[in-house]
DSSP file (Angstrom, degrees, kcal/mol; ACC not computed):
  #  RESIDUE AA STRUCTURE BP1 BP2  ACC     N-H-->O    O-->H-N    N-H-->O    O-->H-N    TCO  KAPPA ALPHA  PHI   PSI    X-CA   Y-CA   Z-CA
    1    1 A M     >>       0   0    0      0, 0.0     5,-2.3     0, 0.0     4,-2.1   0.000 360.0 360.0 360.0 -44.2   -9.7    9.7   -5.5
    2    2 A K  I  4> +     0   0    0      3,-0.2     5,-2.6     1,-0.2     9,-0.1   0.947 360.0  38.3 -61.9 -48.1  -12.5   10.1   -3.0
    3    3 A E  I  45S+     0   0    0      1,-0.2    -1,-0.2     3,-0.1     0, 0.0   0.889 125.5  35.5 -69.5 -39.8  -15.1   10.8   -5.7
    4    4 A E  I  45S+     0   0    0      3,-0.1    -2,-0.2     4,-0.1    -1,-0.2   0.729 136.0   3.9 -91.9 -22.9  -14.0    8.3   -8.3
    5    5 A L  I  X5S+     0   0    0     -4,-2.1     4,-1.7     3,-0.1     6,-0.2   0.715 121.1  47.5-128.7 -59.4  -12.7    5.4   -6.1
    6    6 A F  I  >XS+     0   0    0     -5,-2.3     5,-2.8     1,-0.2     4,-0.7   0.940 115.1  42.3 -65.3 -50.0  -13.0    5.5   -2.4
    7    7 A T  H >4<S+     0   0    0     -5,-2.6     3,-1.2    -6,-0.3    -1,-0.2   0.942 114.0  50.4 -64.5 -49.6  -16.7    6.6   -2.1
    8    8 A P  H 345S+     0   0    0      0, 0.0    -1,-0.2     0, 0.0    -2,-0.2   0.846 114.0  46.5 -57.0 -33.1  -18.0    4.2   -4.9
    9    9 A L  H 3<5S-     0   0    0     -4,-1.7    -2,-0.2     2,-0.1    -3,-0.1   0.569 114.8-115.9 -84.9  -8.4  -16.2    1.3   -3.3
   10   10 A G  T <<5 +     0   0    0     -3,-1.2     2,-1.6    -4,-0.7    -3,-0.2   0.767  60.3 153.7  77.9  25.5  -17.4    2.1    0.2
   11   11 A M    > < +     0   0    0     -5,-2.8     3,-1.2    -6,-0.2    -1,-0.2  -0.589   8.8 165.5 -87.4  76.3  -13.9    2.8    1.5
   12   12 A A  T 3   +     0   0    0     -2,-1.6    -1,-0.2     1,-0.3    -5,-0.1   0.667  69.9  50.9 -70.0 -18.0  -15.1    5.2    4.3
   13   13 A N  T 3  S+     0   0    0     -3,-0.2     2,-0.4    -7,-0.1    -1,-0.3   0.023  91.5  94.5-110.4  26.7  -11.8    5.2    6.2
   14   14 A T    <   +     0   0    0     -3,-1.2     2,-0.3    45,-0.2    45,-0.2  -0.962  43.7 149.2-123.4 136.4   -9.5    5.9    3.2
   15   15 A R  E     -A   58   0A   0     43,-2.4    43,-3.2    -2,-0.4     2,-0.6  -0.988  45.4-115.4-154.8 160.3   -8.2    9.3    2.2
   16   16 A V  E     +A   57   0A   0     -2,-0.3     2,-0.4    41,-0.2    41,-0.2  -0.911  44.5 173.1 -95.5 127.6   -5.3   11.1    0.6
   17   17 A W        +     0   0    0     39,-2.8     2,-0.3    -2,-0.6     7,-0.1  -0.999  10.7 143.1-139.2 138.0   -3.8   13.4    3.1
   18   18 A N    >   -     0   0    0     -2,-0.4     3,-1.8    32,-0.1    32,-0.2  -0.890  65.2 -76.2-154.1-175.0   -0.7   15.6    3.2
   19   19 A L  T 3  S+     0   0    0     30,-1.6    31,-0.2     1,-0.3    28,-0.0   0.692 126.3  58.8 -65.7 -18.1    0.3   19.0    4.6
   20   20 A L  T 3  S+     0   0    0     29,-0.3    -1,-0.3    31,-0.0    30,-0.1   0.566  82.2 110.5 -85.7  -9.6   -1.6   20.8    1.9
   21   21 A S  S <  S-     0   0    0     -3,-1.8    -4,-0.1     1,-0.1    29,-0.0  -0.337  72.4-131.6 -64.2 144.9   -4.9   19.2    2.9
   22   22 A E  S    S+     0   0    0      2,-0.1     2,-0.5     1,-0.0    -1,-0.1   0.933  95.6  64.7 -62.3 -45.5   -7.5   21.4    4.5
   23   23 A D  S    S-     0   0    0      1,-0.1    -2,-0.1    -3,-0.0     3,-0.0  -0.691  71.1-160.2 -81.1 124.4   -8.1   19.1    7.4
   24   24 A K  S    S+     0   0    0     -2,-0.5     2,-0.3    -4,-0.1    -1,-0.1   0.586  73.9   6.5 -84.1 -10.9   -4.9   18.8    9.4
   25   25 A S        -     0   0    0     -3,-0.0    -1,-0.0     2,-0.0     0, 0.0  -0.928  66.8-155.0-153.2 176.7   -5.9   15.5   11.1
   26   26 A F    >   -     0   0    0     -2,-0.3     3,-1.9    -3,-0.0     2,-0.0  -0.983  38.1 -73.3-154.4 158.5   -8.7   13.0   10.8
   27   27 A P  T 3  S+     0   0    0      0, 0.0     3,-0.1     0, 0.0    -2,-0.0  -0.310 116.6  12.9 -57.6 132.4  -10.4   10.4   12.9
   28   28 A G  T 3  S+     0   0    0      1,-0.3     2,-0.2    -2,-0.0   -15,-0.0   0.463  83.9 157.0  83.8   3.3   -8.3    7.3   13.5
   29   29 A Q    <   -     0   0    0     -3,-1.9    -1,-0.3     1,-0.1     2,-0.1  -0.432  34.7-137.4 -65.2 128.4   -5.1    8.9   12.2
   30   30 A G        -     0   0    0     -2,-0.2     2,-0.3    -3,-0.1    -1,-0.1  -0.461   9.3-119.9 -85.1 159.2   -2.1    7.0   13.7
   31   31 A E        -     0   0    0     -2,-0.1     2,-0.6    87,-0.0    13,-0.1  -0.735  21.7-127.1 -93.1 145.8    1.0    8.6   15.0
   32   32 A D  E     -B   43   0B   0     11,-0.6    11,-3.2    -2,-0.3     2,-0.4  -0.851  28.8-162.8 -95.0 126.5    4.4    7.8   13.4
   33   33 A I  E     -Bc  42 139B   0    105,-2.3   107,-0.9    -2,-0.6     2,-0.5  -0.892   9.9-151.7-115.4 137.1    6.9    6.6   16.0
   34   34 A R  E     -B   41   0B   0      7,-3.3     7,-2.0    -2,-0.4     2,-0.6  -0.925   5.1-166.1-106.0 129.4   10.7    6.4   15.8
   35   35 A N  E     +B   40   0B   0     -2,-0.5     2,-0.6     5,-0.2     5,-0.2  -0.910  15.0 171.1-114.5 101.0   12.5    3.9   17.8
   36   36 A F  E >  S-B   39   0B   0      3,-2.5     3,-1.5    -2,-0.6    -2,-0.1  -0.932  73.2 -26.1-116.6 111.9   16.2    4.7   17.8
   37   37 A D  T 3  S-     0   0    0     -2,-0.6    -1,-0.2     1,-0.3     3,-0.1   0.849 126.0 -49.5  58.3  37.3   18.3    2.7   20.1
   38   38 A G  T 3  S+     0   0    0      1,-0.2     2,-0.5    -3,-0.0    -1,-0.3   0.502 113.7 117.9  82.8   4.4   15.4    2.0   22.5
   39   39 A K  E <   -B   36   0B   0     -3,-1.5    -3,-2.5     2,-0.0     2,-0.4  -0.916  52.6-151.3-108.1 125.0   14.4    5.7   22.6
   40   40 A F  E     +B   35   0B   0     -2,-0.5     2,-0.3    -5,-0.2    -5,-0.2  -0.755  20.8 165.5 -99.8 138.1   10.9    6.5   21.2
   41   41 A S  E     -B   34   0B   0     -7,-2.0    -7,-3.3    -2,-0.4     2,-0.3  -0.990  37.8-107.5-147.7 155.5   10.0    9.8   19.6
   42   42 A K  E     -B   33   0B   0     -2,-0.3     2,-0.5    -9,-0.2    -9,-0.2  -0.638  29.2-141.1 -82.8 135.2    7.1   11.1   17.6
   43   43 A L  E     -B   32   0B   0    -11,-3.2   -11,-0.6    -2,-0.3    75,-0.1  -0.853  17.6-159.7 -97.9 133.1    7.9   11.8   13.9
   44   44 A T        -     0   0    0     -2,-0.5    73,-0.1   -13,-0.1   -13,-0.0  -0.845  23.9 -99.2-114.2 148.8    6.2   14.8   12.4
   45   45 A P        -     0   0    0      0, 0.0     2,-0.2     0, 0.0    -1,-0.1  -0.222  37.7-163.2 -61.2 153.4    5.6   15.6    8.7
   46   46 A S    >   -     0   0    0      0, 0.0     3,-2.4     0, 0.0   -27,-0.2  -0.622  44.7 -74.4-125.0-173.5    8.0   18.0    6.9
   47   47 A F  G >  S+     0   0    0      1,-0.3     3,-1.1    -2,-0.2   -28,-0.0   0.735 125.6  67.3 -58.1 -24.0    7.8   19.9    3.6
   48   48 A L  G >  S+     0   0    0      1,-0.3     3,-1.1     2,-0.1    -1,-0.3   0.674  83.2  75.6 -69.7 -16.5    8.2   16.7    1.7
   49   49 A D  G <  S+     0   0    0     -3,-2.4   -30,-1.6     1,-0.3   -29,-0.3   0.264  71.1  83.3 -83.2  14.3    4.8   15.6    2.9
   50   50 A G  G <  S+     0   0    0     -3,-1.1     2,-0.3   -32,-0.2    -1,-0.3   0.475  72.7  97.3 -86.4  -2.5    3.1   17.9    0.5
   51   51 A V    <   -     0   0    0     -3,-1.1     2,-0.4    -4,-0.0   -32,-0.1  -0.686  53.0-173.8 -88.3 135.6    3.5   15.2   -2.2
   52   52 A A        +     0   0    0     -2,-0.3     4,-0.2   -34,-0.1   -34,-0.1  -0.996  58.7  52.9-126.6 137.5    0.6   12.9   -2.9
   53   53 A G  S    S+     0   0    0      2,-1.7     3,-0.1    -2,-0.4    -1,-0.0  -0.322 102.6  51.3 138.2 -53.6    0.9    9.9   -5.3
   54   54 A D  S    S-     0   0    0      2,-0.0     2,-0.3     0, 0.0    -2,-0.1   0.311 133.0 -22.8 -93.2   8.0    3.9    8.0   -4.1
   55   55 A G  S    S+     0   0    0     59,-0.1    -2,-1.7     1,-0.0     3,-0.1  -0.921  86.4 104.1 179.0-158.2    2.3    8.0   -0.6
   56   56 A A        +     0   0    0     -2,-0.3   -39,-2.8     1,-0.2     2,-0.6   0.633  53.3 127.6  68.6  17.8   -0.1   10.0    1.5
   57   57 A V  E     -A   16   0A   0    -41,-0.2     2,-0.4   -43,-0.0   -41,-0.2  -0.933  40.0-168.1-103.4 121.0   -2.9    7.5    1.2
   58   58 A F  E     +A   15   0A   0    -43,-3.2   -43,-2.4    -2,-0.6     2,-0.2  -0.899  17.3 152.7-112.4 135.5   -4.3    6.5    4.6
   59   59 A T        -     0   0    0     -2,-0.4     2,-0.3   -45,-0.2   -45,-0.2  -0.798  34.5-116.0-147.0-176.4   -6.6    3.6    5.0
   60   60 A S     >  -     0   0    0     -2,-0.2     4,-2.0     1,-0.1     5,-0.1  -0.793  35.2-104.3-123.9 169.1   -7.8    0.9    7.4
   61   61 A A  H  > S+     0   0    0     -2,-0.3     4,-1.7     1,-0.2     5,-0.1   0.916 121.0  51.5 -62.4 -42.2   -7.5   -2.9    7.4
   62   62 A L  H  > S+     0   0    0      1,-0.2     4,-1.8     2,-0.2    -1,-0.2   0.925 109.6  49.0 -61.6 -44.0  -11.2   -3.2    6.4
   63   63 A D  H  > S+     0   0    0      1,-0.2     4,-2.4     2,-0.2    -1,-0.2   0.831 106.2  57.5 -67.9 -30.4  -10.8   -0.8    3.5
   64   64 A L  H  X S+     0   0    0     -4,-2.0     4,-2.5     2,-0.2    -1,-0.2   0.878 105.0  51.5 -62.2 -38.3   -7.8   -2.6    2.3
   65   65 A L  H  X S+     0   0    0     -4,-1.7     4,-1.8     2,-0.2    -2,-0.2   0.899 110.1  48.4 -64.3 -42.0   -9.9   -5.8    2.1
   66   66 A I  H  X S+     0   0    0     -4,-1.8     4,-1.4     2,-0.2    -2,-0.2   0.914 111.5  50.8 -62.9 -43.9  -12.5   -3.9    0.0
   67   67 A W  H  X S+     0   0    0     -4,-2.4     4,-0.9     1,-0.2    -2,-0.2   0.878 106.8  53.8 -62.4 -41.0   -9.6   -2.5   -2.2
   68   68 A D  H >< S+     0   0    0     -4,-2.5     3,-0.8     1,-0.2     4,-0.4   0.916 106.8  51.8 -60.4 -43.2   -8.3   -6.0   -2.7
   69   69 A G  H >X S+     0   0    0     -4,-1.8     3,-1.4     1,-0.2     4,-1.3   0.817  98.1  67.9 -61.4 -32.5  -11.7   -7.2   -3.9
   70   70 A F  H 3< S+     0   0    0     -4,-1.4    -1,-0.2     1,-0.3    -2,-0.2   0.862  92.3  59.9 -54.3 -39.7  -11.8   -4.3   -6.4
   71   71 A W  T << S+     0   0    0     -4,-0.9    -1,-0.3    -3,-0.8    -2,-0.2   0.656 104.0  50.2 -72.0 -14.5   -9.0   -5.9   -8.4
   72   72 A Y  T <4 S+     0   0    0     -3,-1.4     2,-0.3    -4,-0.4    -1,-0.2   0.817 127.6   4.1 -89.9 -34.9  -11.0   -9.0   -9.1
   73   73 A E  S  < S+     0   0    0     -4,-1.3    -1,-0.3    -3,-0.1     2,-0.3  -0.883  77.1 133.4-156.0 118.7  -14.1   -7.4  -10.3
   74   74 A N        -     0   0    0     -2,-0.3     5,-0.1     3,-0.3    -4,-0.0  -0.979  48.7-131.2-157.3 167.6  -15.0   -3.8  -10.9
   75   75 A E  S    S+     0   0    0     -2,-0.3     3,-0.1     1,-0.1    -1,-0.0   0.324  96.0  68.3-104.1   6.6  -16.6   -1.5  -13.5
   76   76 A L  S    S+     0   0    0      1,-0.2     2,-0.4     2,-0.0    -1,-0.1   0.794 101.0  38.6 -96.1 -31.7  -13.8    1.1  -13.5
   77   77 A I  S    S-     0   0    0      4,-0.0    -3,-0.3     3,-0.0    -1,-0.2  -0.973  81.9-125.6-125.0 130.1  -11.0   -0.9  -15.2
   78   78 A S     >  -     0   0    0     -2,-0.4     4,-2.3     1,-0.1     5,-0.2  -0.281  23.6-116.8 -69.3 157.0  -11.4   -3.3  -18.0
   79   79 A Q  H  > S+     0   0    0      1,-0.2     4,-2.4     2,-0.2     5,-0.2   0.855 116.8  58.2 -61.4 -34.7  -10.1   -6.9  -17.7
   80   80 A E  H  > S+     0   0    0      2,-0.2     4,-1.7     1,-0.2    -1,-0.2   0.924 108.1  43.9 -62.2 -44.9   -7.7   -6.1  -20.6
   81   81 A N  H  > S+     0   0    0      2,-0.2     4,-2.1     1,-0.2    -2,-0.2   0.874 112.1  53.1 -69.9 -35.2   -6.2   -3.2  -18.7
   82   82 A L  H  X S+     0   0    0     -4,-2.3     4,-1.7     2,-0.2    -2,-0.2   0.914 106.5  53.5 -64.3 -40.6   -5.9   -5.2  -15.5
   83   83 A H  H  < S+     0   0    0     -4,-2.4    -1,-0.2     1,-0.2    -2,-0.2   0.911 109.2  48.9 -59.9 -41.2   -4.1   -7.9  -17.4
   84   84 A E  H >< S+     0   0    0     -4,-1.7     3,-1.0     1,-0.2    -1,-0.2   0.885 109.4  52.7 -62.5 -39.7   -1.6   -5.3  -18.6
   85   85 A A  H 3< S+     0   0    0     -4,-2.1    16,-1.3     1,-0.2    18,-0.2   0.791 113.2  43.8 -68.1 -28.5   -1.1   -4.0  -15.1
   86   86 A F  T 3< S+     0   0    0     -4,-1.7     2,-0.3    -5,-0.1    -1,-0.2   0.028  93.8  92.0-111.4  28.3   -0.4   -7.4  -13.6
   87   87 A K  S <  S-     0   0    0     -3,-1.0    14,-0.1    -5,-0.1    18,-0.1  -0.882  85.3 -98.4-118.1 155.4    2.0   -8.9  -16.2
   88   88 A E        -     0   0    0     -2,-0.3    10,-0.2    12,-0.1    12,-0.1  -0.559  46.9-130.3 -70.9 121.4    5.7   -8.8  -16.3
   89   89 A P        -     0   0    0      0, 0.0     8,-2.1     0, 0.0     2,-0.6  -0.386   6.9-127.3 -75.5 151.2    6.7   -6.0  -18.6
   90   90 A T  B     -D   96   0C   0      6,-0.2     6,-0.2    -2,-0.1     5,-0.1  -0.865  27.4-140.9 -94.4 124.9    9.1   -6.4  -21.5
   91   91 A L    >   -     0   0    0      4,-3.6     3,-2.0    -2,-0.6    -1,-0.0  -0.263  27.6 -99.2 -80.6 170.3   11.8   -3.7  -21.3
   92   92 A L  T 3  S+     0   0    0      1,-0.3    -1,-0.1     2,-0.1    -2,-0.0   0.767 123.6  57.1 -61.7 -26.9   13.3   -1.9  -24.4
   93   93 A N  T 3  S-     0   0    0      2,-0.1    -1,-0.3     1,-0.0     3,-0.1   0.407 121.4-107.1 -85.7   3.3   16.3   -4.2  -24.3
   94   94 A G  S <  S+     0   0    0     -3,-2.0    -2,-0.1     1,-0.3     2,-0.1   0.254  81.7 121.9  92.4 -12.1   14.0   -7.2  -24.6
   95   95 A E        -     0   0    0     -5,-0.1    -4,-3.6     1,-0.1    -1,-0.3  -0.443  59.1-124.2 -80.5 158.1   14.4   -8.4  -21.0
   96   96 A T  B     -D   90   0C   0     -6,-0.2     2,-0.3    -2,-0.1    -6,-0.2  -0.726  17.6-150.9 -99.9 154.6   11.4   -8.8  -18.7
   97   97 A S        -     0   0    0     -8,-2.1     8,-0.0    -2,-0.3     0, 0.0  -0.883  16.8-141.1-119.7 151.0   11.1   -7.2  -15.3
   98   98 A D  S    S+     0   0    0     -2,-0.3     7,-3.7   -10,-0.2     2,-0.7   0.288  81.1  91.9 -95.1  11.9    9.2   -8.4  -12.3
   99   99 A Y  B     +E  104   0D   0      5,-0.2     5,-0.2   -10,-0.1    -2,-0.1  -0.911  52.6 170.8-109.6 111.4    7.9   -4.9  -11.6
  100  100 A G        -     0   0    0      3,-3.0     2,-1.9    -2,-0.7   -14,-0.1   0.241  60.1 -34.7 -90.6-143.7    4.6   -4.0  -13.2
  101  101 A F  S    S-     0   0    0    -16,-1.3    -1,-0.1     1,-0.2     3,-0.1  -0.559 126.6 -35.6 -80.9  77.5    2.5   -0.9  -12.6
  102  102 A G  S    S+     0   0    0     -2,-1.9     2,-0.4     1,-0.2    -1,-0.2   0.470 122.9  94.2  88.8   2.6    3.3   -0.5   -8.9
  103  103 A W  S    S-     0   0    0    -18,-0.2    -3,-3.0     9,-0.1     2,-0.6  -0.962  71.7-129.6-130.6 142.8    3.5   -4.2   -8.1
  104  104 A M  E     -EF  99 111D   0      7,-3.4     7,-1.9    -2,-0.4     2,-0.4  -0.853  38.1-136.5 -83.8 123.7    6.2   -6.8   -7.8
  105  105 A I  E     + F   0 110D   0     -7,-3.7     5,-0.2    -2,-0.6     2,-0.2  -0.675  27.2 177.8 -89.1 130.6    4.8   -9.6  -10.0
  106  106 A T        -     0   0    0      3,-2.9     3,-0.2    -2,-0.4   -18,-0.1  -0.699  45.8 -98.7-121.2 178.1    5.2  -13.2   -8.7
  107  107 A S  S    S+     0   0    0     -2,-0.2     3,-0.1     1,-0.2    -2,-0.0   0.717 123.6  32.7 -71.8 -18.1    4.0  -16.6  -10.1
  108  108 A T  S    S-     0   0    0     17,-0.1    19,-1.3    19,-0.0    20,-1.2   0.417 131.3 -55.3-116.4  -0.2    1.0  -16.5   -7.8
  109  109 A G  E     - G   0 126D   0     17,-0.3    -3,-2.9    -3,-0.2     2,-0.3  -0.881  65.8 -70.5 166.4-132.4    0.1  -12.8   -7.6
  110  110 A M  E     -FG 105 125D   0     15,-2.1    15,-3.4    -2,-0.3     2,-0.3  -0.981  27.7-165.7-157.5 161.1    1.8   -9.6   -6.6
  111  111 A W  E     -FG 104 124D   0     -7,-1.9    -7,-3.4    -2,-0.3     2,-0.3  -0.969   2.6-175.3-148.4 163.2    3.2   -7.6   -3.7
  112  112 A H  E     - G   0 123D   0     11,-2.3    11,-2.5    -2,-0.3     2,-0.3  -0.970   3.3-171.1-157.2 146.9    4.3   -4.1   -2.8
  113  113 A N  E     + G   0 122D   0     -2,-0.3     2,-0.3     9,-0.2     9,-0.2  -0.863  10.7 161.6-132.5 170.4    5.8   -2.4    0.2
  114  114 A G  E     - G   0 121D   0      7,-1.9     7,-2.9    -2,-0.3     2,-0.3  -0.982  13.3-163.7-174.6 171.1    6.6    1.1    1.2
  115  115 A G  E     + G   0 120D   0     -2,-0.3     2,-0.3     5,-0.2     5,-0.2  -0.943   7.9 174.4-168.2 147.2    7.4    3.5    4.0
  116  116 A W  E >   - G   0 119D   0      3,-2.0     3,-2.3    -2,-0.3     2,-0.1  -0.959  69.8 -20.3-156.3 145.0    7.5    7.1    4.9
  117  117 A L  T 3  S-     0   0    0     -2,-0.3   -73,-0.1     1,-0.3    22,-0.1  -0.381 130.5 -30.9  50.7-124.6    8.2    8.8    8.2
  118  118 A G  T 3  S+     0   0    0    -75,-0.1     2,-0.3    20,-0.1    23,-0.3   0.496 114.7 105.6 -98.2  -2.7    7.5    6.0   10.7
  119  119 A A  E <   +G  116   0D   0     -3,-2.3    -3,-2.0    19,-0.2     2,-0.4  -0.619  43.8 178.1 -82.1 132.4    4.8    4.2    8.6
  120  120 A R  E     -GH 115 137D   0     17,-3.2    17,-2.8    -2,-0.3     2,-0.3  -0.997   4.9-175.6-133.8 138.4    5.8    1.0    6.9
  121  121 A T  E     -GH 114 136D   0     -7,-2.9    -7,-1.9    -2,-0.4     2,-0.3  -0.931  13.5-177.9-135.6 157.4    3.5   -1.2    4.8
  122  122 A Y  E     -GH 113 135D   0     13,-1.8    13,-3.0    -2,-0.3     2,-0.4  -0.954   4.1-178.9-151.9 133.2    3.4   -4.4    3.0
  123  123 A I  E     -GH 112 134D   0    -11,-2.5   -11,-2.3    -2,-0.3     2,-0.4  -0.997   1.6-175.5-137.2 135.1    0.7   -6.0    0.9
  124  124 A S  E     -GH 111 133D   0      9,-2.7     9,-2.5    -2,-0.4     2,-0.5  -0.995   6.0-163.7-130.2 125.9    0.8   -9.3   -0.8
  125  125 A R  E     -GH 110 132D   0    -15,-3.4   -15,-2.1    -2,-0.4     2,-0.9  -0.945   7.3-162.3-113.8 122.1   -2.0  -10.7   -3.0
  126  126 A N  E  >> -GH 109 131D   0      5,-2.6     5,-1.9    -2,-0.5     4,-1.2  -0.872   9.7-176.2 -99.4 100.7   -2.3  -14.3   -4.0
  127  127 A T  T  45S+     0   0    0    -19,-1.3   -18,-0.2    -2,-0.9    -1,-0.1   0.677  77.5  59.5 -76.5 -17.0   -4.6  -14.2   -6.9
  128  128 A E  T  45S+     0   0    0    -20,-1.2    -1,-0.2     1,-0.2   -19,-0.1   0.907 120.6  26.2 -73.5 -41.2   -4.7  -17.9   -7.4
  129  129 A E  T  45S-     0   0    0    -21,-0.3    -2,-0.2     2,-0.1    -1,-0.2   0.502 105.3-126.5 -96.6  -7.0   -6.1  -18.5   -3.8
  130  130 A K  T  <5 +     0   0    0     -4,-1.2     2,-0.3     1,-0.2    -3,-0.2   0.935  62.2 137.8  56.3  49.3   -7.7  -15.0   -3.6
  131  131 A T  E   < -H  126   0D   0     -5,-1.9    -5,-2.6     2,-0.0     2,-0.4  -0.854  36.1-162.1-119.3 158.9   -6.0  -14.2   -0.4
  132  132 A V  E     -H  125   0D   0     -2,-0.3     2,-0.4    -7,-0.2    -7,-0.2  -1.000   5.6-164.6-142.0 141.0   -4.4  -11.0    0.8
  133  133 A M  E     -H  124   0D   0     -9,-2.5    -9,-2.7    -2,-0.4     2,-0.4  -0.996  12.7-178.0-124.2 127.3   -1.9  -10.3    3.5
  134  134 A A  E     -H  123   0D   0     -2,-0.4     2,-0.5   -11,-0.2   -11,-0.2  -0.991  10.7-165.1-128.1 133.2   -1.4   -6.7    4.7
  135  135 A I  E     -H  122   0D   0    -13,-3.0   -13,-1.8    -2,-0.4     2,-0.5  -0.976   6.1-174.6-115.9 123.6    1.0   -5.4    7.3
  136  136 A L  E     +H  121   0D   0     -2,-0.5     2,-0.4   -15,-0.2   -15,-0.2  -0.976   7.9 175.2-121.1 119.5    0.5   -1.9    8.6
  137  137 A D  E     -H  120   0D   0    -17,-2.8   -17,-3.2    -2,-0.5    -2,-0.0  -0.986  21.3-167.2-130.9 126.9    3.2   -0.6   11.0
  138  138 A N        +     0   0    0     -2,-0.4  -105,-2.3   -19,-0.2     2,-0.3  -0.079  66.8  75.9-104.0  34.9    3.4    2.9   12.4
  139  139 A S  B    S-c   33   0B   0   -107,-0.2     2,-0.3   -21,-0.1  -105,-0.2  -0.859  89.4-108.6-133.7 171.9    6.9    2.6   13.8
  140  140 A S        +     0   0    0   -107,-0.9     2,-0.3    -2,-0.3   -21,-0.1  -0.221  52.4 171.0 -93.0  42.6   10.4    2.6   12.4
  141  141 A N    >   -     0   0    0     -2,-0.3     3,-1.0   -23,-0.3     4,-0.2  -0.387  23.0-163.7 -61.3 114.9   10.7   -1.1   13.1
  142  142 A I  T 3  S+     0   0    0     -2,-0.3     3,-0.2     1,-0.2     4,-0.2   0.560  85.7  58.7 -79.4  -6.2   13.9   -2.3   11.6
  143  143 A H  T 3> S+     0   0    0      1,-0.1     4,-2.3     2,-0.1     3,-0.3   0.327  71.3 103.8-101.4   6.4   12.8   -5.9   11.8
  144  144 A L  H <> S+     0   0    0     -3,-1.0     4,-2.6     1,-0.2     5,-0.2   0.909  79.2  52.2 -59.4 -44.4    9.6   -5.6    9.7
  145  145 A D  H  > S+     0   0    0      1,-0.2     4,-2.3     2,-0.2    -1,-0.2   0.883 110.2  48.8 -60.7 -38.3   11.1   -7.3    6.7
  146  146 A E  H  > S+     0   0    0     -3,-0.3     4,-2.2     2,-0.2    -1,-0.2   0.889 111.2  50.7 -65.8 -39.6   12.3  -10.2    8.8
  147  147 A F  H  X S+     0   0    0     -4,-2.3     4,-2.2     2,-0.2    -2,-0.2   0.920 111.1  47.8 -63.9 -44.2    8.8  -10.5   10.3
  148  148 A I  H  X S+     0   0    0     -4,-2.6     4,-2.6     2,-0.2    -2,-0.2   0.906 109.9  52.6 -62.4 -44.1    7.2  -10.4    6.8
  149  149 A S  H  X S+     0   0    0     -4,-2.3     4,-2.1    -5,-0.2    -1,-0.2   0.908 110.1  48.6 -60.3 -43.6    9.6  -13.1    5.6
  150  150 A A  H  X S+     0   0    0     -4,-2.2     4,-2.4     2,-0.2    -1,-0.2   0.896 111.1  49.9 -64.0 -41.0    8.7  -15.3    8.5
  151  151 A L  H  X S+     0   0    0     -4,-2.2     4,-2.1     2,-0.2    -2,-0.2   0.919 109.8  50.6 -64.3 -43.0    5.0  -14.9    7.9
  152  152 A R  H  < S+     0   0    0     -4,-2.6    -1,-0.2     1,-0.2    -2,-0.2   0.903 111.5  48.4 -62.2 -40.6    5.3  -15.7    4.2
  153  153 A K  H  < S+     0   0    0     -4,-2.1    -1,-0.2     1,-0.2    -2,-0.2   0.908 111.7  49.5 -64.1 -42.9    7.2  -18.9    5.1
  154  154 A A  H  <        0   0    0     -4,-2.4    -1,-0.2     1,-0.3    -2,-0.2   0.835 360.0 360.0 -67.3 -31.7    4.6  -19.9    7.6
  155  155 A Y     <        0   0    0     -4,-2.1    -1,-0.3    -5,-0.2    -2,-0.2   0.477 360.0 360.0 -75.1 360.0    1.8  -19.3    5.2
């Protein structure tokens, strides 16, 4: 990922990291915080954090902006393949799904969310207006979805 994507794009603050990584921390690494009934505690990685692929990618807001621009114009993925990645797939039973290759597909773009330990994320790309909204939260905030919904309505 570093050699093929992050470095060529100039994403200096992005890395794949898990418990199997040689470096056990890195500059700017956030702490994951759990808020349970008003009591805060640090969340620490477990054996499940040896997995990379469905998570374990750490980045910054600036690098997310670079990454968003990648999807509009790049030399790594053909426009034909990008079209396939961002269209509603047809399932074997003939029905369509709004879940493409890692993205929920909408009429104006796509979005995806995720979370692990205390980190919760949300990214929404409006490809018609070429705008992106990203929410990065390093807590176990149970109201994040409500917050995102309110932001989307306001926008």
